[in-house]
C-alpha positions in Angstrom: 69.7 97.3 78.6 69.4 93.6 77.8 66.9 91.4 79.7 67.4 87.7 79.4 66.0 84.6 81.1 69.0 82.5 80.2 71.2 82.0 83.3 74.2 81.1 81.2 74.0 84.4 79.4 73.7 86.4 82.6 76.7 84.6 84.2 78.8 85.2 81.0 78.5 89.0 81.4 79.7 89.0 85.0 83.1 87.4 84.4 86.0 89.4 86.0 89.6 89.1 84.9 92.4 88.6 87.5 93.5 92.2 87.1 89.9 93.4 87.8 89.7 91.2 90.9 93.1 92.5 92.2 92.1 96.1 91.6 88.8 95.5 93.4 90.6 94.0 96.3 93.0 97.0 96.5 90.1 99.4 96.3 88.3 97.7 99.1 91.4 97.7 101.2 91.7 101.5 100.6 88.1 102.0 101.6 88.6 100.0 104.8 91.7 101.9 105.7 90.0 105.2 105.1 87.0 104.1 107.2 89.3 102.9 110.0 91.1 106.3 110.3 88.1 108.4 109.6 85.7 106.8 112.0 88.4 106.7 114.7 89.0 110.4 114.2 85.3 111.2 114.4 84.9 109.2 117.6 88.0 110.8 119.1 86.7 114.2 118.2 83.3 113.6 119.9 85.0 112.2 123.0 87.5 114.9 123.3 84.8 117.6 122.9 83.7 117.3 126.5 87.1 116.5 127.9 88.7 119.6 126.4 86.0 121.9 127.9 86.3 120.3 131.3 90.1 120.4 131.2 90.0 124.2 130.4 87.6 124.8 133.3 89.7 122.8 135.7 92.9 124.6 134.6 91.2 128.0 135.0 90.3 127.2 138.6 93.5 125.5 139.6 96.8 125.9 137.7 98.2 122.7 139.2 95.6 120.7 137.3 97.3 121.5 133.9 99.4 118.4 133.7 96.5 116.1 134.5 94.2 118.0 132.1 96.8 117.7 129.4 97.0 114.0 130.0 93.2 113.5 129.8 93.1 115.4 126.5 95.9 113.3 125.0 94.5 109.9 126.0 91.7 109.8 123.4 94.2 110.5 120.6 95.5 106.9 121.1 92.3 105.7 119.5 93.3 107.5 116.2 96.8 105.8 116.4 95.0 102.4 116.7 93.0 103.3 113.7 96.1 104.3 111.8 97.8 101.0 112.7 94.7 99.0 111.5 94.7 100.9 108.2 98.4 100.3 107.7 97.9 96.6 108.4 95.1 96.5 105.9 97.1 98.3 103.2 100.4 96.4 103.6 98.9 92.9 104.1 
């Protein structure tokens, strides 16, 4: 480990080439895309946890509620689709 008080020497070691900058940008895009899909999936799972239980209970009591219960369990999945769209926009920008 080199400790220096010269600012010019410290700046000289932090130089990045163009290839390094492009690789870093691509890596950050990949991290952002992964977070977009992952966090959207976690949020959807947490939201669907209560909806699925309530839908099963409603369907057990009244068979005519199946279509509505299915609709209510599918609606939160659109959030994951939005996360996927955001990740694709990040990656192919």
